C-alpha positions as CSV (number, residue, x, y, z in Angstrom):
1,M,16.0,-85.6,-33.1
2,E,17.8,-88.7,-31.7
3,H,19.0,-89.5,-35.3
4,A,19.9,-85.9,-36.3
5,E,23.1,-84.0,-36.2
6,V,23.3,-80.5,-34.8
7,F,25.5,-77.5,-35.0
8,F,25.1,-74.3,-32.9
9,D,26.5,-71.5,-35.0
10,K,27.8,-68.4,-33.3
11,E,29.9,-67.2,-36.2
12,D,27.1,-66.9,-38.8
13,L,28.6,-69.5,-41.2
14,T,26.9,-70.5,-44.5
15,L,25.6,-74.0,-45.0
16,K,28.3,-74.8,-47.4
17,E,31.0,-73.8,-44.9
18,I,29.4,-75.9,-42.2
19,I,29.3,-78.9,-44.4
20,N,32.8,-78.5,-45.7
21,E,34.2,-78.0,-42.2
22,K,32.1,-80.9,-40.9
23,K,30.6,-78.9,-38.0
24,F,27.6,-81.2,-37.4
25,T,27.8,-83.5,-34.4
26,A,25.4,-86.2,-33.2
27,Y,22.5,-85.2,-31.0
28,H,20.8,-87.8,-28.7
29,K,18.0,-85.7,-27.0
30,P,14.4,-85.5,-28.1
31,Y,14.2,-81.7,-27.8
32,I,16.5,-78.7,-28.3
33,N,16.1,-76.1,-25.5
34,R,18.4,-73.2,-25.6
35,G,16.3,-70.6,-23.9
36,I,17.1,-67.1,-25.1
37,S,20.0,-67.5,-27.5
38,S,21.5,-65.5,-30.3
39,A,23.1,-68.6,-31.9
40,T,21.8,-70.1,-35.1
41,I,20.9,-73.7,-34.8
42,W,21.6,-76.0,-37.8
43,I,20.1,-79.5,-37.9
44,S,21.1,-82.1,-40.4
45,F,18.9,-85.3,-40.8
46,S,18.1,-87.9,-43.5
47,L,14.7,-89.4,-44.4
48,K,14.4,-92.7,-46.1
49,N,11.6,-94.4,-48.0
50,D,12.0,-98.2,-48.2
51,S,8.5,-98.7,-49.6
52,M,7.4,-99.0,-53.2
53,Q,5.1,-96.0,-52.9
54,N,5.4,-92.3,-52.7
55,I,5.3,-91.0,-49.2
56,E,4.0,-87.5,-48.4
57,K,4.4,-86.3,-44.8
58,I,4.9,-83.0,-43.0
59,L,7.9,-82.0,-40.9
60,V,6.6,-80.2,-37.8
61,L,8.7,-78.0,-35.6
62,T,6.9,-78.0,-32.2
63,S,7.2,-74.3,-31.2
64,P,5.0,-71.4,-32.2
65,L,7.6,-68.8,-31.2
66,I,10.5,-69.5,-33.6
67,E,11.1,-66.3,-35.6
68,H,13.0,-67.7,-38.6
69,L,12.9,-71.2,-40.1
70,A,14.5,-72.4,-43.3
71,L,14.5,-75.9,-44.8
72,Y,17.3,-76.8,-47.2
73,R,17.1,-79.9,-49.4
74,Q,20.0,-81.9,-50.6
75,N,21.4,-80.6,-53.9
76,I,18.9,-77.6,-53.8
77,T,20.6,-75.5,-51.1
78,N,20.0,-72.3,-52.9
79,K,16.2,-72.5,-52.7
80,P,15.2,-73.0,-49.1
81,L,11.6,-73.2,-47.9
82,F,10.7,-70.6,-45.2
83,Q,8.5,-70.7,-42.2
84,G,8.5,-69.0,-38.8
85,V,6.7,-66.2,-36.9
86,L,8.2,-63.4,-39.0
87,D,7.8,-65.2,-42.3
88,T,5.3,-63.2,-44.3
89,S,5.3,-65.3,-47.5
90,N,3.0,-68.0,-46.0
91,K,-0.3,-67.6,-44.3
92,H,-0.1,-69.3,-40.9
93,S,-3.0,-71.7,-40.2
94,T,-1.6,-74.0,-37.6
95,I,-0.1,-73.5,-34.2
96,F,3.2,-75.1,-35.1
97,P,5.0,-74.3,-38.4
98,Y,5.5,-77.3,-40.8
99,F,7.1,-78.2,-44.1
100,N,5.7,-80.6,-46.7
101,I,8.0,-83.6,-47.3
102,K,7.7,-85.9,-50.3
103,L,9.8,-89.1,-50.8
104,A,9.9,-91.2,-53.9
105,P,9.9,-95.0,-53.5
106,Q,13.2,-96.6,-52.5
107,S,14.8,-93.3,-52.0
108,S,16.4,-91.1,-49.3
109,K,17.0,-87.4,-48.9
110,K,19.1,-85.3,-46.7
111,Y,17.7,-82.1,-45.2
112,Y,19.2,-79.2,-43.4
113,L,17.1,-77.0,-41.0
114,K,18.1,-73.5,-40.0
115,I,16.6,-72.1,-36.8
116,K,17.2,-68.6,-35.5
117,S,15.2,-66.8,-32.8
118,V,16.8,-63.9,-30.9
119,I,13.7,-62.5,-29.1
120,N,11.7,-65.6,-28.0
121,P,13.1,-68.6,-26.2
122,I,14.1,-71.6,-28.3
123,D,12.5,-74.9,-27.2
124,F,11.3,-77.4,-29.8
125,G,11.3,-80.9,-31.2
126,I,11.0,-82.1,-34.7
127,W,8.4,-84.7,-35.7
128,I,7.1,-86.4,-38.8
129,Y,3.3,-86.5,-39.1
130,N,0.5,-87.4,-41.5
131,K,-0.7,-84.0,-42.7
132,K,-4.5,-84.8,-42.4
133,Q,-4.2,-86.2,-38.9
134,Y,-2.0,-83.3,-37.8
135,I,-4.4,-80.7,-39.1
136,E,-7.3,-82.4,-37.2
137,N,-5.3,-82.5,-34.0
138,D,-4.2,-78.9,-34.5
139,R,-7.8,-77.7,-35.0
140,S,-8.8,-79.5,-31.8
141,Q,-6.0,-77.9,-29.9
142,Q,-6.9,-74.4,-31.3
143,F,-10.5,-75.0,-30.2
144,I,-9.5,-75.8,-26.7
145,N,-7.1,-72.8,-26.5
146,I,-9.8,-70.5,-27.9
147,L,-12.3,-71.8,-25.3
148,L,-9.8,-71.1,-22.5
149,V,-9.0,-67.6,-23.9
150,G,-12.7,-66.9,-24.3
151,M,-13.4,-67.8,-20.7
152,V,-10.6,-65.5,-19.5
153,I,-12.0,-62.7,-21.8
154,M,-15.5,-63.0,-20.3
155,L,-14.0,-62.8,-16.8
156,M,-12.0,-59.8,-17.9
157,F,-15.1,-57.9,-19.2
158,Y,-17.1,-59.0,-16.2
159,S,-14.5,-57.7,-13.8
160,F,-14.1,-54.4,-15.7
161,I,-17.9,-53.7,-15.8
162,L,-18.2,-54.7,-12.1
163,S,-15.5,-52.3,-11.1
164,F,-17.7,-49.4,-12.0
165,Y,-20.7,-50.7,-10.1
166,S,-18.9,-51.9,-7.0
167,K,-16.4,-49.0,-6.9
168,D,-13.8,-51.7,-6.0
169,R,-10.5,-50.8,-7.6
170,S,-9.2,-54.4,-7.3
171,Y,-11.8,-55.4,-9.9
172,F,-10.5,-52.7,-12.2
173,Y,-6.9,-53.7,-12.0
174,Y,-7.8,-57.4,-12.2
175,S,-9.5,-56.8,-15.5
176,F,-6.3,-55.2,-16.9
177,Y,-4.2,-58.1,-15.4
178,L,-6.4,-60.5,-17.3
179,F,-6.0,-58.4,-20.5
180,A,-2.2,-58.6,-20.1
181,L,-2.4,-62.4,-19.5
182,I,-4.6,-62.8,-22.7
183,T,-2.2,-60.8,-24.9
184,Q,0.7,-62.8,-23.6
185,Q,-1.0,-66.2,-24.0
186,L,-2.2,-65.5,-27.5
187,T,1.4,-65.2,-28.6
188,Y,2.7,-68.2,-26.6
189,L,-0.2,-70.4,-27.8
190,G,0.5,-69.5,-31.4
191,L,-2.9,-67.9,-32.0
192,T,-1.6,-64.4,-32.7
193,Q,0.1,-65.4,-36.0
194,I,-3.0,-67.4,-37.0
195,Y,-5.7,-64.9,-36.4
196,F,-4.0,-61.5,-36.6
197,P,-2.4,-59.7,-39.6
198,T,1.3,-60.3,-40.2
199,E,2.0,-56.6,-39.6
200,F,0.6,-56.9,-36.1
201,V,2.5,-60.2,-35.5
202,A,5.8,-58.4,-36.2
203,V,4.9,-55.6,-33.8
204,D,3.7,-58.1,-31.2
205,L,7.0,-59.9,-31.3
206,Q,8.9,-56.7,-30.7
207,I,6.9,-55.8,-27.5
208,T,7.5,-59.0,-25.6
209,I,9.2,-57.2,-22.8
210,F,6.5,-54.6,-22.7
211,K,3.8,-57.2,-22.3
212,I,5.6,-59.1,-19.6
213,T,6.4,-56.0,-17.5
214,F,2.8,-54.7,-18.0
215,L,1.6,-58.1,-16.8
216,I,3.7,-57.7,-13.6
217,I,2.6,-54.2,-13.0
218,T,-1.1,-54.9,-13.3
219,A,-0.8,-58.1,-11.2
220,A,1.0,-56.1,-8.5
221,L,-1.7,-53.3,-8.5
222,F,-4.5,-56.0,-8.3
223,S,-2.7,-57.7,-5.4
224,M,-2.2,-54.5,-3.5
225,Y,-5.9,-53.6,-3.6
226,F,-7.2,-57.1,-3.1
227,L,-4.9,-57.9,-0.2
228,K,-5.3,-54.4,1.3
229,T,-1.6,-54.1,1.6
230,K,-1.9,-50.6,3.1
231,N,-2.5,-52.5,6.3
232,M,1.0,-54.0,5.8
233,P,3.3,-51.1,5.1
234,F,6.4,-53.2,4.4
235,I,4.6,-55.4,1.9
236,H,3.0,-52.3,0.3
237,K,6.4,-50.7,-0.2
238,G,7.7,-54.0,-1.7
239,Y,4.9,-53.9,-4.3
240,K,5.7,-50.3,-5.1
241,L,9.3,-51.2,-5.6
242,L,8.5,-54.1,-8.0
243,I,6.2,-51.8,-10.0
244,A,9.0,-49.2,-10.3
245,I,11.5,-51.8,-11.3
246,S,9.1,-53.3,-13.9
247,F,8.4,-49.8,-15.3
248,I,12.1,-49.1,-15.7
249,E,12.6,-52.5,-17.4
250,M,9.6,-51.8,-19.7
251,I,11.3,-48.6,-20.9
252,L,14.9,-49.5,-20.9
253,L,15.0,-53.1,-21.9
254,S,12.6,-52.6,-24.8
255,I,15.3,-50.6,-26.5
256,P,17.0,-53.1,-29.0
257,K,20.5,-52.2,-27.7
258,F,19.6,-53.2,-24.2
259,Y,17.1,-56.0,-24.9
260,N,17.4,-58.7,-22.3
261,L,14.4,-61.0,-21.7
262,N,16.2,-63.0,-19.0
263,I,16.2,-60.0,-16.6
264,V,12.5,-59.6,-17.1
265,I,11.9,-63.3,-16.5
266,F,14.0,-63.0,-13.3
267,T,11.9,-60.1,-12.1
268,G,8.7,-62.1,-12.9
269,T,10.0,-65.0,-10.8
270,I,10.7,-62.7,-7.9
271,F,7.3,-61.2,-8.2
272,I,5.5,-64.5,-8.2
273,I,7.3,-65.6,-5.0
274,Y,6.7,-62.2,-3.4
275,N,3.0,-62.3,-4.4
276,L,2.6,-65.7,-2.6
277,Y,4.4,-64.4,0.4
278,A,2.2,-61.3,0.6
279,G,-0.9,-63.5,0.3
280,Y,0.3,-65.7,3.1
281,L,1.0,-62.7,5.4
282,S,-2.3,-61.1,4.6
283,Y,-4.1,-64.4,5.4
284,K,-2.1,-64.7,8.6
285,I,-3.2,-61.3,9.9
286,G,-6.8,-62.2,9.4
287,N,-7.6,-61.4,5.8
288,K,-9.6,-64.5,5.0
289,Q,-10.2,-63.6,1.4
290,A,-6.5,-64.2,0.7
291,R,-6.9,-68.0,0.9
292,L,-8.2,-68.3,-2.7
293,F,-5.7,-65.6,-3.8
294,I,-3.0,-67.9,-2.6
295,L,-4.5,-70.9,-4.4
296,G,-5.0,-69.0,-7.6
297,F,-1.5,-67.6,-7.8
298,G,-0.1,-70.8,-6.5
299,I,-1.4,-72.6,-9.6
300,V,0.1,-69.8,-11.8
301,F,3.3,-70.0,-9.7
302,I,3.8,-73.6,-10.6
303,S,3.0,-72.9,-14.3
304,Y,5.3,-70.0,-14.5
305,I,8.1,-71.8,-12.7
306,L,7.9,-74.6,-15.2
307,I,7.8,-72.2,-18.1
308,I,10.7,-70.1,-16.7
309,L,12.7,-73.3,-16.3
310,D,11.7,-74.1,-19.9
311,A,12.7,-70.6,-21.1
312,I,16.2,-70.8,-19.5
313,G,16.7,-74.3,-21.0
314,L,16.5,-76.4,-17.9
315,T,13.3,-78.4,-18.9
316,S,11.2,-79.0,-21.9
317,I,7.8,-79.1,-20.3
318,M,6.3,-76.9,-23.0
319,Q,6.9,-79.7,-25.5
320,K,4.7,-82.1,-23.5
321,V,2.0,-79.7,-22.4
322,Q,2.0,-76.8,-24.8
323,N,-0.9,-74.9,-23.2
324,I,0.1,-75.5,-19.6
325,L,0.2,-71.7,-18.8
326,M,-3.1,-71.1,-20.5
327,I,-4.7,-73.9,-18.4
328,G,-3.1,-72.5,-15.3
329,T,-4.2,-69.0,-16.3
330,A,-7.8,-70.1,-16.8
331,L,-7.8,-71.9,-13.5
332,E,-6.3,-68.9,-11.8
333,A,-8.8,-66.5,-13.4
334,F,-11.7,-68.8,-12.3
335,I,-10.3,-69.2,-8.7
336,L,-9.7,-65.4,-8.4
337,S,-13.2,-64.8,-9.6
338,L,-14.4,-67.1,-6.9
339,A,-12.1,-65.1,-4.5
340,F,-14.1,-62.0,-5.3
341,V,-17.3,-63.9,-4.4
342,D,-15.6,-65.3,-1.3
343,K,-14.5,-61.8,-0.5
344,Y,-18.0,-60.4,-0.5
345,A,-19.3,-63.5,1.3
346,I,-16.8,-62.8,4.0
347,L,-17.7,-59.1,4.0
348,Q,-21.4,-60.0,4.2
349,K,-20.7,-62.3,7.1
350,E,-18.6,-59.7,8.9
351,K,-21.3,-57.1,8.2
352,E,-23.9,-59.4,9.8
353,E,-21.7,-60.0,12.8
354,V,-21.1,-56.2,13.1
355,D,-24.8,-55.6,12.7
356,V,-25.5,-58.1,15.5
357,R,-22.9,-56.4,17.7
358,I,-24.3,-53.0,16.8
359,L,-27.9,-54.2,17.6
360,N,-26.7,-55.7,20.9
361,E,-24.8,-52.5,21.7
362,L,-27.8,-50.4,20.8
363,Q,-30.0,-52.6,22.9
364,N,-27.6,-52.2,25.8
365,R,-27.4,-48.5,25.3
366,N,-31.2,-48.2,25.0
367,D,-31.5,-50.2,28.3
368,I,-29.0,-47.9,29.9
369,I,-30.7,-44.8,28.5
370,K,-34.1,-46.2,29.5
371,R,-32.9,-46.7,33.1
372,E,-31.3,-43.3,33.1
373,V,-34.5,-41.7,31.7
374,I,-36.6,-43.5,34.4
375,K,-34.2,-42.4,37.1
376,K,-34.1,-38.7,35.8
377,T,-37.9,-38.8,35.4
378,E,-38.4,-39.9,38.9
379,E,-36.0,-37.2,40.1
380,L,-37.8,-34.6,38.0
381,K,-41.1,-35.8,39.2
382,S,-39.9,-35.6,42.8
383,M,-38.5,-32.1,42.1
384,V,-41.8,-31.0,40.5
385,E,-43.8,-32.4,43.4
386,N,-41.5,-30.6,45.9
387,R,-41.8,-27.4,43.8
388,E,-45.6,-27.7,43.8
389,L,-45.6,-28.3,47.5
390,L,-43.3,-25.3,48.0
391,I,-45.5,-23.1,45.8
392,K,-48.6,-24.3,47.5
393,E,-47.0,-23.5,50.9
394,I,-46.0,-20.0,49.6
395,H,-49.5,-19.4,48.3
396,H,-51.0,-20.7,51.5
397,R,-48.8,-18.3,53.5
398,V,-49.6,-15.4,51.2
399,K,-53.3,-16.2,51.6
400,N,-52.9,-16.3,55.4
401,N,-51.0,-13.1,55.4
402,L,-53.7,-11.4,53.3
403,Q,-56.4,-12.8,55.7
404,I,-54.5,-11.3,58.6
405,I,-54.2,-8.0,56.8
406,L,-57.9,-8.2,55.9
407,S,-58.8,-8.9,59.6
408,M,-56.8,-6.0,60.7
409,V,-58.5,-3.7,58.2
410,R,-61.9,-5.0,59.3
411,L,-61.1,-4.4,63.0
412,E,-59.9,-0.9,62.2
413,N,-63.0,-0.3,60.1
414,D,-65.3,-1.4,63.0
415,S,-63.5,1.0,65.4
416,I,-64.0,4.1,63.1
417,E,-67.2,6.0,63.3
418,Q,-66.7,8.5,60.4
419,N,-68.6,7.4,57.3
420,M,-66.0,8.6,54.8
421,H,-63.1,6.7,56.4
422,K,-65.4,3.6,56.7
423,Q,-66.0,3.8,52.9
424,N,-62.3,4.0,52.2
425,L,-61.5,1.0,54.4
426,N,-64.4,-0.9,52.8
427,G,-62.8,-0.3,49.4
428,L,-59.4,-1.4,50.6
429,E,-61.0,-4.4,52.2
430,S,-62.7,-5.3,49.0
431,R,-59.4,-5.0,47.0
432,I,-57.4,-7.1,49.5
433,N,-60.2,-9.7,49.3
434,A,-60.0,-9.8,45.5
435,I,-56.3,-10.7,45.7
436,A,-56.8,-13.1,48.5
437,K,-59.5,-15.0,46.5
438,T,-56.9,-15.9,43.8
439,Y,-54.5,-17.4,46.3
440,D,-57.4,-19.2,48.0
441,M,-58.3,-20.9,44.7
442,L,-54.6,-21.8,44.0
443,V,-54.4,-23.5,47.4
444,I,-57.7,-25.4,46.7
445,K,-56.9,-26.4,43.1
446,D,-54.1,-28.6,41.8
447,D,-53.3,-26.4,38.9
448,L,-50.7,-23.9,40.1
449,E,-50.3,-22.1,36.7
450,E,-53.8,-21.1,35.6
451,I,-57.1,-20.1,37.4
452,D,-60.7,-20.8,36.3
453,V,-61.7,-17.2,35.9
454,A,-65.5,-18.0,35.9
455,E,-65.3,-19.6,39.3
456,Y,-63.0,-16.9,40.6
457,I,-65.1,-13.9,39.5
458,E,-68.4,-15.6,40.7
459,S,-66.8,-16.1,44.1
460,L,-65.6,-12.5,44.1
461,I,-69.1,-11.2,43.1
462,D,-70.7,-13.2,45.9
463,D,-68.3,-11.6,48.4
464,I,-69.2,-8.1,47.1
465,Q,-72.9,-8.8,47.2
466,E,-72.6,-10.1,50.8
467,S,-71.0,-6.9,51.8
468,Y,-74.2,-4.9,50.9
469,P,-77.6,-5.4,52.6
470,K,-79.8,-7.6,50.5
471,E,-83.0,-6.0,51.8
472,K,-81.8,-2.6,50.4
473,Y,-79.9,-3.6,47.2
474,H,-81.7,-5.5,44.5
475,I,-79.0,-5.7,41.8
476,R,-78.9,-8.7,39.4
477,I,-75.4,-9.7,38.2
478,K,-75.0,-12.0,35.1
479,A,-71.5,-13.3,34.5
480,D,-70.7,-15.1,31.2
481,I,-67.1,-16.1,31.5
482,R,-65.3,-18.6,29.3
483,A,-61.6,-18.5,30.0
484,T,-58.7,-19.6,32.2
485,L,-55.9,-17.2,32.9
486,P,-52.5,-17.2,34.6
487,L,-52.2,-16.1,38.2
488,R,-50.8,-12.6,37.4
489,E,-53.5,-11.7,34.9
490,S,-56.2,-13.2,37.1
491,I,-55.3,-10.9,40.0
492,Y,-55.4,-7.8,37.8
493,L,-58.6,-8.8,36.2
494,G,-60.2,-9.5,39.7
495,L,-59.1,-6.1,40.9
496,I,-60.6,-4.4,37.8
497,I,-64.0,-6.2,38.1
498,N,-64.0,-5.5,41.9
499,E,-63.6,-1.8,41.3
500,M,-66.3,-1.8,38.6
501,V,-68.9,-3.8,40.5
502,T,-68.2,-1.8,43.7
503,N,-68.6,1.5,41.9
504,T,-71.9,0.3,40.3
505,Y,-73.2,-0.6,43.7
506,K,-72.2,2.8,45.1
507,Y,-73.1,5.3,42.4
508,A,-75.1,3.7,39.5
509,F,-78.6,3.2,40.9
510,D,-80.6,5.8,42.9
511,S,-83.3,3.2,43.5
512,Y,-80.7,0.6,44.5
513,Q,-81.9,-1.9,41.8
514,G,-80.7,-2.8,38.3
515,Y,-78.5,-5.3,36.5
516,I,-74.9,-5.8,35.7
517,N,-73.6,-7.9,32.7
518,I,-70.0,-9.2,32.8
519,S,-68.6,-11.1,29.7
520,I,-65.0,-12.5,29.4
521,R,-63.9,-14.3,26.2
522,K,-60.5,-15.8,25.3
523,H,-59.6,-16.3,21.6
524,R,-56.1,-17.9,21.3
525,N,-54.1,-15.5,23.5
526,R,-56.4,-12.4,23.2
527,I,-58.7,-11.6,26.1
528,T,-61.8,-9.4,25.8
529,L,-63.7,-8.1,28.9
530,I,-67.1,-6.4,28.5
531,Y,-68.7,-4.8,31.6
532,Q,-72.0,-3.0,31.5
533,D,-74.8,-1.8,33.8
534,D,-78.1,0.0,33.2
535,G,-77.4,2.7,35.8
536,K,-77.5,6.5,35.3
537,G,-73.9,6.8,34.1
538,F,-71.6,9.6,35.1
539,D,-69.6,12.5,33.7
540,L,-66.2,11.0,32.8
541,K,-64.4,14.4,33.2
542,E,-65.6,14.8,36.8
543,K,-64.8,11.2,37.8
544,N,-61.5,10.9,35.8
545,N,-59.4,11.6,38.9
546,S,-61.2,9.1,41.2
547,L,-59.0,6.5,42.8
548,G,-61.1,3.6,41.4
549,L,-60.7,4.8,37.7
550,K,-57.0,5.6,38.2
551,L,-56.5,2.0,39.5
552,V,-58.4,0.5,36.6
553,N,-56.5,2.5,34.0
554,R,-53.1,1.7,35.5
555,L,-53.9,-2.0,35.7
556,I,-55.1,-2.1,32.1
557,H,-52.3,0.1,30.5
558,N,-49.3,-0.6,32.7
559,Q,-49.8,-4.1,33.9
560,L,-51.9,-5.8,31.2
561,K,-50.5,-3.7,28.3
562,G,-54.1,-3.5,27.0
563,S,-56.7,-0.9,26.0
564,I,-60.1,0.3,27.3
565,K,-63.1,1.9,25.7
566,M,-65.7,3.5,28.0
567,H,-69.3,4.6,27.5
568,T,-70.6,6.5,30.6
569,T,-73.3,9.0,29.5
570,D,-76.6,7.2,30.1
571,H,-75.3,3.8,31.3
572,I,-71.9,2.2,31.8
573,Q,-70.1,0.0,29.3
574,Y,-66.4,-0.8,29.4
575,V,-64.6,-2.9,26.7
576,I,-61.2,-4.0,27.8
577,R,-58.8,-5.9,25.6
578,F,-55.3,-7.3,26.3
579,T,-53.0,-10.0,25.1
580,L,-51.4,-12.7,27.2
């Protein structure tokens, strides 16, 4: 390029007009970098062969993005050779376009190169290479680029699949961000025109703005979810604004009439700076996972800044390191993938810390609850003991009162001489004694809820037998009792048995001898009492209105809510059933 002459044509002149008007001027830089430009670039240069042999070389233009290239040879200006992204006459096989050059011995030729690119930025150099050596170098460069792209593609699919398993939307948007990066880099690396049909290449060239704005939108969405910007409302709104601006640019600037790549590049620059700022703020407020985010986008930031400076014509870094952005992209993708690992490592550590805090809190709460339970248990135990003492005291006083009443009845009974009144008072005395016995047992025993019916009935029978002269009455009583009953039911049952045994003693035996069988069974909550003697029986109709039978019937039906079956013709048998 230092030995060439250049003309930047803004008037769309023909080669003949440019030569005739002597438009070419000397150019002393190794590269031409015009950024986005609608001007046609004409380059004039001469090649000389001083040797005695034919020389075959290739002329390489070091940019995969140039849309139209035409090489004019001296004296054959009407038959140019074509290359470029949009050239469909040649199958692209190398990253950079090239022309075959052949020089005869001791000869020189003048060439004119026409370059026009209105969509992609213009940044190139012109070099002469040995074709075989260039093809080998190009294959190596393609292999490296394909490896880098393949690595990013694997990370893209990994993130996409992982997004469904983890339910983490940052993975989902990250996979689309990588997809946008890949589509952009395939074009900038020159791989699209090599490995895709020419029809697709033409379409791909027309959607440059769409791809860049899509890249910004997906990167913004990924950043929002990865950095959890909802916790930073101002930053969150900033991302939404950038997405809205990029979406408008995607629609409006893709229209040929309004096409302006510089605006999109400016938006991309603002986004990269804003992204790093958001990452810094997120890290500052305690989001530790933002550290690798800053590193990853920091690498891309440097790469993008260099490329943007190249695109606007301030540097020619792309001529020295053609795949700088792809290297930066691969590094960024790798670092951001590590950021996901780092994110879950941080979350796991935080979870463990939270688990420890929860366990400590649970232990503290358990200790507090345990102390409270012990305290309440002691209080309840004290209350129960006090209640039991109070109930025992009440039972004791009831027993004493019944004993006083019983003593008064006995005194009254001793002072009465009429036999009929004595019998009535004896019956009353027996009934009061039956009730007093239950309270006597409650005072003696610790159980204040239930009474051992066998012990109670046997004690009651002993008292009845003691009240009748043993030398006159020879009545055997067999009691088979297997039950415990509450206080209320025990009192009623004692009164019933007292009446039955007393009546047997009074009326059943003319010879004052015989037997009585008493059986009480408890099955779950059902009680069965069977009372029988071998006395003479009685006429139920005659005795139906007696006080004893009335008392028994009322106790069974009204108090115990039970039933009674009676056999009284030749002996006595009562079957009483009730439910607790």
